[in-house]
C-alpha positions as CSV (number, residue, x, y, z in Angstrom):
1,M,0.0,0.0,0.0
2,F,1.3,3.5,-0.9
3,R,1.4,6.4,1.4
4,T,0.3,9.8,0.2
5,N,3.0,11.8,1.9
6,D,6.0,12.0,-0.5
7,N,8.5,12.3,2.4
8,N,7.4,8.9,3.8
9,R,7.4,7.0,0.5
10,S,10.2,4.6,0.1
11,S,11.8,4.2,-3.3
12,A,11.0,0.4,-3.3
13,S,7.3,1.0,-3.0
14,A,6.9,4.2,-5.2
15,P,4.8,3.7,-8.3
16,G,7.2,5.7,-10.4
17,A,10.2,3.6,-9.3
18,F,8.4,0.4,-10.1
19,T,7.5,1.6,-13.5
20,R,11.1,2.7,-14.2
21,R,12.4,-0.7,-13.1
22,L,9.8,-2.5,-15.2
23,A,10.7,-0.4,-18.2
24,I,14.4,-1.1,-17.7
25,A,13.8,-4.8,-17.3
26,A,11.6,-4.9,-20.4
27,G,14.3,-3.1,-22.4
28,V,16.9,-5.6,-21.3
29,I,14.7,-8.7,-21.9
30,A,13.0,-7.6,-25.1
31,P,15.9,-8.4,-27.5
32,F,16.0,-11.9,-26.1
33,L,12.3,-12.4,-26.4
34,L,12.4,-11.1,-30.0
35,K,15.2,-13.5,-30.8
36,A,13.4,-16.4,-29.2
37,S,10.2,-15.5,-31.1
38,K,12.1,-15.4,-34.4
39,A,13.8,-18.7,-33.6
40,E,10.4,-20.4,-33.1
41,A,9.0,-19.3,-36.5
42,P,11.0,-21.8,-38.6
43,H,9.9,-24.6,-36.2
44,D,6.3,-23.5,-36.6
45,A,6.5,-23.7,-40.3
46,V,8.1,-27.1,-40.2
47,V,5.5,-28.4,-37.8
48,A,2.7,-27.1,-39.9
49,S,4.2,-28.7,-43.0
50,L,4.7,-32.1,-41.2
51,V,1.1,-32.0,-39.8
52,D,-0.2,-31.5,-43.3
53,R,2.0,-34.2,-44.7
54,S,0.9,-36.6,-42.0
55,E,-2.7,-36.0,-42.7
56,R,-2.2,-36.5,-46.5
57,Q,-0.2,-39.7,-45.6
58,A,-3.2,-41.1,-43.7
59,Q,-5.6,-40.2,-46.5
60,L,-3.6,-41.9,-49.1
61,F,-3.0,-45.0,-47.0
62,N,-6.6,-45.4,-46.0
63,A,-7.7,-45.0,-49.6
64,G,-5.3,-47.8,-50.7
65,R,-3.3,-45.5,-52.9
66,M,0.0,-47.0,-51.8
67,E,2.2,-46.0,-54.8
68,E,1.4,-42.3,-54.0
69,W,1.6,-43.0,-50.3
70,V,5.2,-44.4,-50.4
71,K,6.4,-41.4,-52.4
72,H,4.7,-39.0,-50.0
73,V,5.6,-40.4,-46.7
74,R,9.4,-40.4,-47.1
75,L,10.4,-43.1,-44.7
76,D,13.9,-43.2,-43.3
77,E,16.0,-46.3,-43.9
78,D,15.9,-47.1,-40.2
79,F,12.1,-46.5,-39.9
80,T,10.4,-48.3,-37.0
81,L,6.7,-49.1,-36.9
82,M,4.6,-50.1,-33.9
83,Q,1.4,-50.9,-35.7
84,P,-2.2,-50.7,-34.3
85,F,-2.5,-54.5,-34.6
86,G,0.1,-55.1,-31.9
87,G,3.1,-57.3,-32.0
88,P,6.8,-56.5,-32.1
89,A,8.0,-53.3,-33.8
90,S,9.1,-53.7,-37.4
91,H,12.3,-52.1,-38.7
92,G,12.7,-50.8,-42.2
93,F,10.0,-51.0,-44.9
94,D,9.5,-53.2,-47.9
95,A,8.5,-50.8,-50.7
96,S,8.5,-53.4,-53.4
97,P,5.6,-53.3,-55.9
98,Q,4.3,-56.6,-54.6
99,H,4.1,-55.4,-50.9
100,L,2.5,-52.1,-51.9
101,A,-0.1,-54.1,-53.9
102,E,-0.8,-56.3,-50.8
103,L,-1.3,-53.2,-48.6
104,A,-3.5,-51.6,-51.2
105,A,-5.7,-54.7,-51.2
106,R,-6.0,-54.6,-47.4
107,F,-6.8,-50.9,-47.0
108,Q,-9.5,-49.4,-49.3
109,N,-12.1,-46.7,-49.7
110,G,-11.0,-44.8,-46.7
111,D,-10.4,-41.2,-45.7
112,A,-8.7,-39.4,-42.8
113,S,-8.3,-36.2,-41.0
114,L,-5.9,-35.3,-38.2
115,E,-6.4,-33.7,-34.8
116,L,-3.1,-32.5,-33.4
117,V,-2.6,-33.1,-29.7
118,Q,1.0,-32.0,-29.3
119,A,4.0,-31.1,-31.3
120,V,7.5,-30.8,-30.1
121,A,10.3,-29.5,-32.4
122,T,14.0,-29.3,-31.7
123,G,16.9,-28.7,-34.1
124,D,16.7,-32.0,-36.1
125,L,13.7,-33.8,-34.6
126,V,10.0,-33.2,-34.7
127,V,7.5,-35.3,-32.7
128,L,3.8,-35.2,-33.5
129,A,1.1,-36.7,-31.3
130,Y,-2.3,-36.7,-32.8
131,V,-5.5,-38.6,-33.4
132,E,-6.1,-39.9,-36.9
133,R,-9.9,-39.7,-37.4
134,Q,-10.3,-42.2,-40.2
135,D,-12.6,-44.7,-41.7
136,G,-12.2,-47.4,-44.4
137,E,-12.5,-51.0,-45.4
138,V,-9.6,-52.8,-43.7
139,F,-8.7,-56.5,-44.4
140,G,-12.1,-57.0,-46.1
141,L,-14.2,-55.8,-43.2
142,P,-17.1,-53.4,-44.0
143,K,-16.3,-49.7,-43.9
144,Q,-16.1,-48.4,-40.3
145,D,-14.3,-46.0,-38.0
146,W,-10.6,-46.8,-37.6
147,S,-9.5,-43.8,-35.6
148,L,-6.0,-44.2,-34.1
149,R,-3.9,-42.4,-31.5
150,V,-0.6,-41.8,-33.3
151,T,2.9,-40.6,-32.5
152,Q,5.3,-39.9,-35.4
153,V,8.9,-38.8,-35.1
154,F,10.6,-37.0,-38.0
155,R,14.4,-36.4,-38.4
156,R,15.9,-33.8,-40.6
157,Q,18.1,-35.2,-43.4
158,G,19.6,-32.2,-45.1
159,T,16.7,-30.1,-46.2
160,D,14.1,-32.9,-46.0
161,W,12.3,-34.5,-43.0
162,Q,12.2,-38.3,-42.9
163,L,9.7,-40.3,-40.9
164,V,11.8,-42.4,-38.5
165,H,9.2,-43.8,-36.2
166,R,5.4,-44.3,-36.0
167,H,3.4,-45.7,-33.2
168,A,-0.4,-46.1,-33.6
169,D,-3.0,-47.7,-31.5
170,P,-6.8,-48.0,-31.7
171,L,-7.4,-46.9,-28.1
172,V,-9.0,-43.5,-29.0
173,R,-11.9,-44.5,-26.7
174,S,-11.4,-45.4,-23.1
175,I,-11.4,-49.1,-22.3
176,S,-11.9,-50.9,-19.0
177,L,-9.2,-52.0,-16.6
178,A,-10.2,-55.7,-17.3
179,T,-9.8,-55.1,-21.1
180,T,-6.5,-53.4,-20.6
181,A,-5.3,-56.2,-18.4
182,A,-6.4,-58.8,-21.0
183,L,-4.5,-56.9,-23.7
184,A,-1.4,-56.6,-21.6
185,A,-1.5,-60.3,-20.7
186,G,-2.0,-61.3,-24.3
187,R,-5.3,-63.0,-23.6
188,N,-7.9,-63.3,-26.4
189,L,-10.7,-60.9,-26.1
190,A,-14.3,-61.9,-27.0
191,V,-15.4,-60.3,-30.2
192,E,-18.5,-58.3,-29.7
193,G,-21.4,-59.4,-31.9
């Protein structure tokens, strides 16, 4: 609380002194904030580009357009995949015409959109966590919702960004502890009819 008598006002509590200190501090800090702001701008552009690329990647894959997908996705040679069907992680990717044709037969007539949850960008790595809202015909099943929780990691290779890791799971909706325990233990789950 400030006193009204100027003789009793200490310099630490005077409104003018506080304002001067704030102005001096702002003058000292402003160049660093401006530099940090400019440093973030390239990351923002890279993240936006990779979000768009990831959404297009999901659209092409779910539509079964694998020849376009493999050119668009730009997988790194040491790419790892933890797929939504479970099992061990796969390393590398078979981009042979035969394998792409097999994938195209398994994933058809789908579409996708992306809901970004979090993006983290550092010098040569970008991590995207998002929900792929998608549908399609998968392994011959009728068209349905196939939304996935996804984490993708990109690494800069020169001027390009390569996808080095993808983890996807179908746990977009909450499941019970019993179902989680059964999945973790590797027990078969009853198929709902």
